[in-house]
PDB file of N, CA, C and O in Angstrom:
ATOM      1  N   MET A   1       0.993  -1.087   0.200  1.00  0.00           N
ATOM      2  CA  MET A   1      -0.049   0.050   0.052  1.00  0.00           C
ATOM      3  C   MET A   1       0.905   1.143  -0.027  1.00  0.00           C
ATOM      4  O   MET A   1       0.703   1.995  -0.893  1.00  0.00           O
ATOM      5  N   HIS A   2       1.803   1.242   0.655  1.00  0.00           N
ATOM      6  CA  HIS A   2       2.752   2.269   0.685  1.00  0.00           C
ATOM      7  C   HIS A   2       3.537   2.763  -0.581  1.00  0.00           C
ATOM      8  O   HIS A   2       3.812   3.936  -0.836  1.00  0.00           O
ATOM      9  N   THR A   3       3.777   1.901  -1.160  1.00  0.00           N
ATOM     10  CA  THR A   3       4.540   1.871  -2.481  1.00  0.00           C
ATOM     11  C   THR A   3       3.279   2.479  -3.326  1.00  0.00           C
ATOM     12  O   THR A   3       3.425   3.558  -3.901  1.00  0.00           O
ATOM     13  N   LEU A   4       2.143   1.831  -3.388  1.00  0.00           N
ATOM     14  CA  LEU A   4       0.898   2.527  -4.159  1.00  0.00           C
ATOM     15  C   LEU A   4       0.891   4.050  -3.939  1.00  0.00           C
ATOM     16  O   LEU A   4       0.874   4.814  -4.904  1.00  0.00           O
ATOM     17  N   LEU A   5       0.902   4.448  -2.790  1.00  0.00           N
ATOM     18  CA  LEU A   5       0.962   5.776  -2.305  1.00  0.00           C
ATOM     19  C   LEU A   5       1.957   6.677  -2.916  1.00  0.00           C
ATOM     20  O   LEU A   5       1.683   7.763  -3.427  1.00  0.00           O
ATOM     21  N   LEU A   6       3.209   6.115  -2.824  1.00  0.00           N
ATOM     22  CA  LEU A   6       4.201   6.925  -3.324  1.00  0.00           C
ATOM     23  C   LEU A   6       4.285   6.782  -4.958  1.00  0.00           C
ATOM     24  O   LEU A   6       5.062   7.533  -5.549  1.00  0.00           O
ATOM     25  N   SER A   7       3.526   5.861  -5.681  1.00  0.00           N
ATOM     26  CA  SER A   7       3.490   5.909  -7.054  1.00  0.00           C
ATOM     27  C   SER A   7       2.594   6.876  -7.642  1.00  0.00           C
ATOM     28  O   SER A   7       2.588   7.123  -8.848  1.00  0.00           O
ATOM     29  N   LEU A   8       1.677   7.539  -6.616  1.00  0.00           N
ATOM     30  CA  LEU A   8       0.625   8.406  -7.143  1.00  0.00           C
ATOM     31  C   LEU A   8       1.199   9.600  -7.698  1.00  0.00           C
ATOM     32  O   LEU A   8       0.606  10.193  -8.599  1.00  0.00           O
ATOM     33  N   ASN A   9       2.321  10.016  -7.237  1.00  0.00           N
ATOM     34  CA  ASN A   9       3.003  11.278  -7.614  1.00  0.00           C
ATOM     35  C   ASN A   9       2.307  12.335  -7.355  1.00  0.00           C
ATOM     36  O   ASN A   9       2.158  13.132  -8.281  1.00  0.00           O
ATOM     37  N   LEU A  10       1.745  12.609  -6.147  1.00  0.00           N
ATOM     38  CA  LEU A  10       1.128  13.748  -5.511  1.00  0.00           C
ATOM     39  C   LEU A  10       1.949  14.834  -5.111  1.00  0.00           C
ATOM     40  O   LEU A  10       2.965  14.573  -4.465  1.00  0.00           O
ATOM     41  N   PRO A  11       1.685  15.952  -5.376  1.00  0.00           N
ATOM     42  CA  PRO A  11       2.398  17.208  -4.730  1.00  0.00           C
ATOM     43  C   PRO A  11       2.797  16.985  -3.489  1.00  0.00           C
ATOM     44  O   PRO A  11       2.145  16.087  -2.956  1.00  0.00           O
ATOM     45  N   ASN A  12       3.709  17.506  -2.747  1.00  0.00           N
ATOM     46  CA  ASN A  12       3.995  17.670  -1.445  1.00  0.00           C
ATOM     47  C   ASN A  12       2.816  18.082  -0.363  1.00  0.00           C
ATOM     48  O   ASN A  12       2.328  19.207  -0.466  1.00  0.00           O
ATOM     49  N   GLY A  13       2.453  17.383   0.446  1.00  0.00           N
ATOM     50  CA  GLY A  13       1.512  17.641   1.355  1.00  0.00           C
ATOM     51  C   GLY A  13      -0.043  17.282   0.944  1.00  0.00           C
ATOM     52  O   GLY A  13      -1.014  17.544   1.654  1.00  0.00           O
ATOM     53  N   THR A  14      -0.081  16.749  -0.106  1.00  0.00           N
ATOM     54  CA  THR A  14      -1.478  16.431  -0.720  1.00  0.00           C
ATOM     55  C   THR A  14      -1.856  15.236   0.140  1.00  0.00           C
ATOM     56  O   THR A  14      -2.925  15.231   0.750  1.00  0.00           O
ATOM     57  N   LEU A  15      -1.099  14.342   0.193  1.00  0.00           N
ATOM     58  CA  LEU A  15      -1.387  13.003   0.705  1.00  0.00           C
ATOM     59  C   LEU A  15      -1.742  13.371   2.227  1.00  0.00           C
ATOM     60  O   LEU A  15      -2.732  12.871   2.760  1.00  0.00           O
ATOM     61  N   LEU A  16      -0.844  14.323   2.952  1.00  0.00           N
ATOM     62  CA  LEU A  16      -1.116  14.571   4.392  1.00  0.00           C
ATOM     63  C   LEU A  16      -2.460  15.428   4.396  1.00  0.00           C
ATOM     64  O   LEU A  16      -3.333  15.163   5.222  1.00  0.00           O
ATOM     65  N   SER A  17      -2.602  16.316   3.599  1.00  0.00           N
ATOM     66  CA  SER A  17      -3.934  16.912   3.664  1.00  0.00           C
ATOM     67  C   SER A  17      -5.349  16.065   3.125  1.00  0.00           C
ATOM     68  O   SER A  17      -6.499  16.501   3.081  1.00  0.00           O
ATOM     69  N   LEU A  18      -4.949  14.989   2.815  1.00  0.00           N
ATOM     70  CA  LEU A  18      -6.115  13.838   2.436  1.00  0.00           C
ATOM     71  C   LEU A  18      -6.298  13.110   3.587  1.00  0.00           C
ATOM     72  O   LEU A  18      -7.450  12.814   3.904  1.00  0.00           O
ATOM     73  N   LEU A  19      -5.287  12.738   4.331  1.00  0.00           N
ATOM     74  CA  LEU A  19      -5.301  11.773   5.529  1.00  0.00           C
ATOM     75  C   LEU A  19      -5.574  12.435   6.679  1.00  0.00           C
ATOM     76  O   LEU A  19      -6.201  11.784   7.515  1.00  0.00           O
ATOM     77  N   LEU A  20      -5.264  13.596   6.967  1.00  0.00           N
ATOM     78  CA  LEU A  20      -5.576  14.453   8.312  1.00  0.00           C
ATOM     79  C   LEU A  20      -6.872  14.390   8.542  1.00  0.00           C
ATOM     80  O   LEU A  20      -7.228  14.149   9.696  1.00  0.00           O
ATOM     81  N   PRO A  21      -7.819  14.580   7.555  1.00  0.00           N
ATOM     82  CA  PRO A  21      -9.265  14.898   8.092  1.00  0.00           C
ATOM     83  C   PRO A  21      -9.725  13.655   8.365  1.00  0.00           C
ATOM     84  O   PRO A  21     -10.554  13.551   9.269  1.00  0.00           O
ATOM     85  N   LEU A  22      -9.277  12.440   7.632  1.00  0.00           N
ATOM     86  CA  LEU A  22      -9.773  11.062   7.820  1.00  0.00           C
ATOM     87  C   LEU A  22      -9.303  10.633   9.425  1.00  0.00           C
ATOM     88  O   LEU A  22     -10.024  10.039  10.227  1.00  0.00           O
ATOM     89  N   ALA A  23      -8.075  11.042   9.633  1.00  0.00           N
ATOM     90  CA  ALA A  23      -7.595  10.802  10.925  1.00  0.00           C
ATOM     91  C   ALA A  23      -8.298  11.421  11.864  1.00  0.00           C
ATOM     92  O   ALA A  23      -8.576  10.746  12.855  1.00  0.00           O
ATOM     93  N   ALA A  24      -8.710  12.673  11.821  1.00  0.00           N
ATOM     94  CA  ALA A  24      -9.554  13.325  12.706  1.00  0.00           C
ATOM     95  C   ALA A  24     -10.837  12.868  12.914  1.00  0.00           C
ATOM     96  O   ALA A  24     -11.321  12.864  14.046  1.00  0.00           O
ATOM     97  N   LEU A  25     -11.499  12.445  11.851  1.00  0.00           N
ATOM     98  CA  LEU A  25     -13.024  11.844  12.069  1.00  0.00           C
ATOM     99  C   LEU A  25     -12.790  10.314  12.911  1.00  0.00           C
ATOM    100  O   LEU A  25     -13.651   9.802  13.628  1.00  0.00           O
ATOM    101  N   GLU A  26     -11.645   9.827  12.684  1.00  0.00           N
ATOM    102  CA  GLU A  26     -11.393   8.554  13.236  1.00  0.00           C
ATOM    103  C   GLU A  26     -11.390   8.817  14.699  1.00  0.00           C
ATOM    104  O   GLU A  26     -12.192   8.146  15.347  1.00  0.00           O
ATOM    105  N   ILE A  27     -10.687   9.614  15.308  1.00  0.00           N
ATOM    106  CA  ILE A  27     -10.359   9.955  16.558  1.00  0.00           C
ATOM    107  C   ILE A  27     -11.588  10.641  17.163  1.00  0.00           C
ATOM    108  O   ILE A  27     -11.721  10.546  18.383  1.00  0.00           O
ATOM    109  N   ILE A  28     -12.534  11.344  16.434  1.00  0.00           N
ATOM    110  CA  ILE A  28     -13.580  11.585  16.959  1.00  0.00           C
ATOM    111  C   ILE A  28     -14.576  10.649  17.170  1.00  0.00           C
ATOM    112  O   ILE A  28     -15.286  10.708  18.173  1.00  0.00           O
ATOM    113  N   LEU A  29     -14.719   9.671  16.209  1.00  0.00           N
ATOM    114  CA  LEU A  29     -15.439   8.533  16.374  1.00  0.00           C
ATOM    115  C   LEU A  29     -15.257   7.731  17.553  1.00  0.00           C
ATOM    116  O   LEU A  29     -16.175   7.235  18.206  1.00  0.00           O
ATOM    117  N   LEU A  30     -14.026   7.628  17.795  1.00  0.00           N
ATOM    118  CA  LEU A  30     -13.471   6.719  19.132  1.00  0.00           C
ATOM    119  C   LEU A  30     -13.988   7.439  20.315  1.00  0.00           C
ATOM    120  O   LEU A  30     -14.719   6.933  21.167  1.00  0.00           O
ATOM    121  N   VAL A  31     -13.532   8.720  20.307  1.00  0.00           N
ATOM    122  CA  VAL A  31     -13.880   9.467  21.700  1.00  0.00           C
ATOM    123  C   VAL A  31     -15.289   9.551  21.759  1.00  0.00           C
ATOM    124  O   VAL A  31     -15.710   9.426  22.909  1.00  0.00           O
ATOM    125  N   VAL A  32     -16.161   9.724  20.890  1.00  0.00           N
ATOM    126  CA  VAL A  32     -17.529   9.689  21.084  1.00  0.00           C
ATOM    127  C   VAL A  32     -18.252   8.417  21.577  1.00  0.00           C
ATOM    128  O   VAL A  32     -19.157   8.414  22.412  1.00  0.00           O
ATOM    129  N   ALA A  33     -17.770   7.406  20.996  1.00  0.00           N
ATOM    130  CA  ALA A  33     -18.117   5.834  21.093  1.00  0.00           C
ATOM    131  C   ALA A  33     -17.535   5.467  22.735  1.00  0.00           C
ATOM    132  O   ALA A  33     -18.173   4.660  23.410  1.00  0.00           O
ATOM    133  N   LEU A  34     -16.485   6.023  23.204  1.00  0.00           N
ATOM    134  CA  LEU A  34     -16.020   5.462  24.505  1.00  0.00           C
ATOM    135  C   LEU A  34     -16.737   6.679  25.567  1.00  0.00           C
ATOM    136  O   LEU A  34     -17.062   6.362  26.712  1.00  0.00           O
ATOM    137  N   VAL A  35     -16.899   7.831  25.142  1.00  0.00           N
ATOM    138  CA  VAL A  35     -17.872   8.684  26.151  1.00  0.00           C
ATOM    139  C   VAL A  35     -19.237   8.051  26.334  1.00  0.00           C
ATOM    140  O   VAL A  35     -19.642   7.864  27.481  1.00  0.00           O
ATOM    141  N   ASP A  36     -19.952   7.720  25.327  1.00  0.00           N
ATOM    142  CA  ASP A  36     -20.984   7.168  25.387  1.00  0.00           C
ATOM    143  C   ASP A  36     -21.142   5.774  26.350  1.00  0.00           C
ATOM    144  O   ASP A  36     -21.916   5.591  27.289  1.00  0.00           O
ATOM    145  N   LEU A  37     -20.174   4.906  25.802  1.00  0.00           N
ATOM    146  CA  LEU A  37     -20.005   3.766  26.618  1.00  0.00           C
ATOM    147  C   LEU A  37     -19.802   4.039  28.203  1.00  0.00           C
ATOM    148  O   LEU A  37     -20.417   3.347  29.014  1.00  0.00           O
ATOM    149  N   VAL A  38     -19.009   4.965  28.580  1.00  0.00           N
ATOM    150  CA  VAL A  38     -19.015   5.101  29.868  1.00  0.00           C
ATOM    151  C   VAL A  38     -19.901   5.860  30.718  1.00  0.00           C
ATOM    152  O   VAL A  38     -19.891   5.848  31.949  1.00  0.00           O
ATOM    153  N   ARG A  39     -20.657   6.510  29.978  1.00  0.00           N
ATOM    154  CA  ARG A  39     -21.943   7.247  30.608  1.00  0.00           C
ATOM    155  C   ARG A  39     -23.168   6.616  30.633  1.00  0.00           C
ATOM    156  O   ARG A  39     -24.105   7.005  31.331  1.00  0.00           O
ATOM    157  N   ARG A  40     -23.207   5.525  29.801  1.00  0.00           N
ATOM    158  CA  ARG A  40     -24.315   4.495  29.775  1.00  0.00           C
ATOM    159  C   ARG A  40     -24.326   3.372  30.696  1.00  0.00           C
ATOM    160  O   ARG A  40     -23.382   2.588  30.785  1.00  0.00           O
ATOM    161  N   GLU A  41     -25.364   3.294  31.362  1.00  0.00           N
ATOM    162  CA  GLU A  41     -25.774   2.371  32.365  1.00  0.00           C
ATOM    163  C   GLU A  41     -25.463   1.006  31.802  1.00  0.00           C
ATOM    164  O   GLU A  41     -25.707   0.803  30.612  1.00  0.00           O
ATOM    165  N   PRO A  42     -24.916  -0.003  32.596  1.00  0.00           N
ATOM    166  CA  PRO A  42     -24.945  -1.263  32.036  1.00  0.00           C
ATOM    167  C   PRO A  42     -26.032  -2.086  31.496  1.00  0.00           C
ATOM    168  O   PRO A  42     -25.929  -2.877  30.558  1.00  0.00           O
ATOM    169  N   GLU A  43     -27.070  -1.828  32.171  1.00  0.00           N
ATOM    170  CA  GLU A  43     -28.286  -2.344  31.628  1.00  0.00           C
ATOM    171  C   GLU A  43     -28.754  -1.915  30.227  1.00  0.00           C
ATOM    172  O   GLU A  43     -29.616  -2.529  29.600  1.00  0.00           O
ATOM    173  N   ARG A  44     -28.124  -0.821  29.785  1.00  0.00           N
ATOM    174  CA  ARG A  44     -28.414  -0.398  28.381  1.00  0.00           C
ATOM    175  C   ARG A  44     -27.666  -0.780  27.247  1.00  0.00           C
ATOM    176  O   ARG A  44     -27.956  -0.514  26.080  1.00  0.00           O
ATOM    177  N   VAL A  45     -26.498  -1.542  27.727  1.00  0.00           N
ATOM    178  CA  VAL A  45     -25.541  -1.900  27.044  1.00  0.00           C
ATOM    179  C   VAL A  45     -25.623  -3.513  26.633  1.00  0.00           C
ATOM    180  O   VAL A  45     -25.835  -4.317  27.540  1.00  0.00           O
ATOM    181  N   ASN A  46     -25.453  -3.991  25.246  1.00  0.00           N
ATOM    182  CA  ASN A  46     -25.803  -5.536  24.987  1.00  0.00           C
ATOM    183  C   ASN A  46     -24.470  -5.917  25.368  1.00  0.00           C
ATOM    184  O   ASN A  46     -23.541  -5.447  24.712  1.00  0.00           O
ATOM    185  N   GLY A  47     -24.214  -6.756  26.400  1.00  0.00           N
ATOM    186  CA  GLY A  47     -22.991  -7.263  26.676  1.00  0.00           C
ATOM    187  C   GLY A  47     -22.152  -6.418  27.720  1.00  0.00           C
ATOM    188  O   GLY A  47     -22.603  -5.460  28.348  1.00  0.00           O
ATOM    189  N   SER A  48     -20.991  -6.865  27.804  1.00  0.00           N
ATOM    190  CA  SER A  48     -20.090  -6.481  28.981  1.00  0.00           C
ATOM    191  C   SER A  48     -19.603  -5.135  28.486  1.00  0.00           C
ATOM    192  O   SER A  48     -19.190  -5.051  27.330  1.00  0.00           O
ATOM    193  N   LYS A  49     -19.625  -3.948  29.379  1.00  0.00           N
ATOM    194  CA  LYS A  49     -18.897  -2.843  28.862  1.00  0.00           C
ATOM    195  C   LYS A  49     -17.501  -2.779  28.739  1.00  0.00           C
ATOM    196  O   LYS A  49     -16.959  -1.880  28.097  1.00  0.00           O
ATOM    197  N   LEU A  50     -16.901  -3.644  29.294  1.00  0.00           N
ATOM    198  CA  LEU A  50     -15.271  -3.987  29.353  1.00  0.00           C
ATOM    199  C   LEU A  50     -14.870  -4.547  27.979  1.00  0.00           C
ATOM    200  O   LEU A  50     -13.818  -4.254  27.410  1.00  0.00           O
ATOM    201  N   VAL A  51     -15.846  -5.415  27.482  1.00  0.00           N
ATOM    202  CA  VAL A  51     -15.617  -5.937  25.957  1.00  0.00           C
ATOM    203  C   VAL A  51     -15.952  -5.103  25.072  1.00  0.00           C
ATOM    204  O   VAL A  51     -15.428  -5.151  23.960  1.00  0.00           O
ATOM    205  N   TRP A  52     -16.857  -4.204  25.378  1.00  0.00           N
ATOM    206  CA  TRP A  52     -17.184  -3.026  24.152  1.00  0.00           C
ATOM    207  C   TRP A  52     -16.155  -2.050  24.179  1.00  0.00           C
ATOM    208  O   TRP A  52     -15.800  -1.466  23.155  1.00  0.00           O
ATOM    209  N   GLY A  53     -15.553  -1.797  25.524  1.00  0.00           N
ATOM    210  CA  GLY A  53     -14.257  -0.840  25.444  1.00  0.00           C
ATOM    211  C   GLY A  53     -13.170  -1.277  24.744  1.00  0.00           C
ATOM    212  O   GLY A  53     -12.492  -0.506  24.064  1.00  0.00           O
ATOM    213  N   LEU A  54     -12.897  -2.674  24.867  1.00  0.00           N
ATOM    214  CA  LEU A  54     -11.827  -3.248  24.217  1.00  0.00           C
ATOM    215  C   LEU A  54     -11.919  -3.178  22.692  1.00  0.00           C
ATOM    216  O   LEU A  54     -10.973  -2.837  21.981  1.00  0.00           O
ATOM    217  N   ILE A  55     -13.401  -3.604  22.143  1.00  0.00           N
ATOM    218  CA  ILE A  55     -13.526  -3.472  20.669  1.00  0.00           C
ATOM    219  C   ILE A  55     -13.564  -2.111  20.211  1.00  0.00           C
ATOM    220  O   ILE A  55     -13.047  -1.847  19.126  1.00  0.00           O
ATOM    221  N   ILE A  56     -14.098  -1.231  20.886  1.00  0.00           N
ATOM    222  CA  ILE A  56     -13.920   0.117  20.398  1.00  0.00           C
ATOM    223  C   ILE A  56     -12.529   0.719  20.175  1.00  0.00           C
ATOM    224  O   ILE A  56     -12.319   1.527  19.270  1.00  0.00           O
ATOM    225  N   ILE A  57     -11.433   0.232  21.169  1.00  0.00           N
ATOM    226  CA  ILE A  57     -10.117   0.736  21.265  1.00  0.00           C
ATOM    227  C   ILE A  57      -9.387   0.006  20.066  1.00  0.00           C
ATOM    228  O   ILE A  57      -8.789   0.577  19.154  1.00  0.00           O
ATOM    229  N   LEU A  58      -9.532  -1.266  20.217  1.00  0.00           N
ATOM    230  CA  LEU A  58      -8.667  -2.193  19.461  1.00  0.00           C
ATOM    231  C   LEU A  58      -9.264  -2.492  17.902  1.00  0.00           C
ATOM    232  O   LEU A  58      -8.449  -2.996  17.129  1.00  0.00           O
ATOM    233  N   ILE A  59     -10.130  -2.320  17.569  1.00  0.00           N
ATOM    234  CA  ILE A  59     -10.880  -2.499  16.056  1.00  0.00           C
ATOM    235  C   ILE A  59     -10.918  -1.195  15.592  1.00  0.00           C
ATOM    236  O   ILE A  59     -11.995  -0.607  15.691  1.00  0.00           O
ATOM    237  N   THR A  60      -9.771  -0.494  15.004  1.00  0.00           N
ATOM    238  CA  THR A  60     -10.345   0.884  14.798  1.00  0.00           C
ATOM    239  C   THR A  60     -11.442   1.005  13.637  1.00  0.00           C
ATOM    240  O   THR A  60     -11.733   0.082  12.877  1.00  0.00           O
ATOM    241  N   THR A  61     -11.945   2.154  13.620  1.00  0.00           N
ATOM    242  CA  THR A  61     -13.130   2.330  12.595  1.00  0.00           C
ATOM    243  C   THR A  61     -14.337   1.435  13.067  1.00  0.00           C
ATOM    244  O   THR A  61     -15.268   1.859  13.751  1.00  0.00           O
ATOM    245  N   LEU A  62     -14.204   0.175  12.624  1.00  0.00           N
ATOM    246  CA  LEU A  62     -15.217  -0.663  12.661  1.00  0.00           C
ATOM    247  C   LEU A  62     -15.663  -0.965  14.258  1.00  0.00           C
ATOM    248  O   LEU A  62     -16.825  -1.220  14.575  1.00  0.00           O
ATOM    249  N   GLY A  63     -14.538  -0.894  15.209  1.00  0.00           N
ATOM    250  CA  GLY A  63     -15.094  -0.917  16.780  1.00  0.00           C
ATOM    251  C   GLY A  63     -16.104   0.073  17.287  1.00  0.00           C
ATOM    252  O   GLY A  63     -17.025  -0.362  17.979  1.00  0.00           O
ATOM    253  N   PRO A  64     -16.034   1.330  17.026  1.00  0.00           N
ATOM    254  CA  PRO A  64     -17.043   2.136  17.247  1.00  0.00           C
ATOM    255  C   PRO A  64     -18.232   2.038  16.528  1.00  0.00           C
ATOM    256  O   PRO A  64     -19.346   2.131  17.043  1.00  0.00           O
ATOM    257  N   ILE A  65     -17.988   1.833  15.215  1.00  0.00           N
ATOM    258  CA  ILE A  65     -19.426   1.744  14.475  1.00  0.00           C
ATOM    259  C   ILE A  65     -20.139   0.463  15.027  1.00  0.00           C
ATOM    260  O   ILE A  65     -21.314   0.546  15.383  1.00  0.00           O
ATOM    261  N   CYS A  66     -19.535  -0.576  15.097  1.00  0.00           N
ATOM    262  CA  CYS A  66     -20.194  -1.788  15.582  1.00  0.00           C
ATOM    263  C   CYS A  66     -20.904  -1.577  17.035  1.00  0.00           C
ATOM    264  O   CYS A  66     -21.906  -2.243  17.293  1.00  0.00           O
ATOM    265  N   TYR A  67     -20.473  -0.807  17.819  1.00  0.00           N
ATOM    266  CA  TYR A  67     -20.793  -0.522  19.181  1.00  0.00           C
ATOM    267  C   TYR A  67     -22.042   0.533  18.976  1.00  0.00           C
ATOM    268  O   TYR A  67     -23.093   0.352  19.591  1.00  0.00           O
ATOM    269  N   PHE A  68     -21.895   1.476  18.213  1.00  0.00           N
ATOM    270  CA  PHE A  68     -23.194   2.211  17.711  1.00  0.00           C
ATOM    271  C   PHE A  68     -24.506   1.263  17.343  1.00  0.00           C
ATOM    272  O   PHE A  68     -25.665   1.447  17.715  1.00  0.00           O
ATOM    273  N   ILE A  69     -24.004   0.222  16.526  1.00  0.00           N
ATOM    274  CA  ILE A  69     -25.070  -0.273  15.759  1.00  0.00           C
ATOM    275  C   ILE A  69     -25.731  -1.434  16.603  1.00  0.00           C
ATOM    276  O   ILE A  69     -26.950  -1.570  16.704  1.00  0.00           O
ATOM    277  N   LEU A  70     -24.739  -2.305  17.232  1.00  0.00           N
ATOM    278  CA  LEU A  70     -24.941  -3.483  18.029  1.00  0.00           C
ATOM    279  C   LEU A  70     -24.943  -3.365  19.715  1.00  0.00           C
ATOM    280  O   LEU A  70     -25.702  -3.945  20.491  1.00  0.00           O
ATOM    281  N   GLY A  71     -24.004  -2.558  19.984  1.00  0.00           N
ATOM    282  CA  GLY A  71     -23.993  -2.588  21.411  1.00  0.00           C
ATOM    283  C   GLY A  71     -24.582  -1.600  22.458  1.00  0.00           C
ATOM    284  O   GLY A  71     -24.257  -1.380  23.625  1.00  0.00           O
ATOM    285  N   ARG A  72     -25.601  -1.051  21.627  1.00  0.00           N
ATOM    286  CA  ARG A  72     -26.387  -0.207  22.577  1.00  0.00           C
ATOM    287  C   ARG A  72     -27.863  -0.606  22.536  1.00  0.00           C
ATOM    288  O   ARG A  72     -28.359  -0.843  21.434  1.00  0.00           O
ATOM    289  N   LYS A  73     -28.619  -0.702  23.658  1.00  0.00           N
ATOM    290  CA  LYS A  73     -29.840  -1.129  23.893  1.00  0.00           C
ATOM    291  C   LYS A  73     -30.828   0.229  23.656  1.00  0.00           C
ATOM    292  O   LYS A  73     -30.708   1.101  24.516  1.00  0.00           O
ATOM    293  N   GLU A  74     -31.650   0.442  22.726  1.00  0.00           N
ATOM    294  CA  GLU A  74     -32.391   1.409  22.486  1.00  0.00           C
ATOM    295  C   GLU A  74     -33.517   1.159  21.386  1.00  0.00           C
ATOM    296  O   GLU A  74     -34.297   2.062  21.085  1.00  0.00           O
TER     297      GLU A  74
END
């Protein structure tokens, strides 16, 4: 993948300007999911809060999305 990105011949800084917003969105998604998990009562979470916390942290992008879709009781 790294070789593919280098072969695109993008001007200096273009790659960074493309990846920076994506990284920011990833961090925001992670923080919002963790804050929601911590504030939510255990009875309103499908499964263990500890397990969901690990999923959110360890499975980037998909972990928080899975939590919002499957982990919350509502």
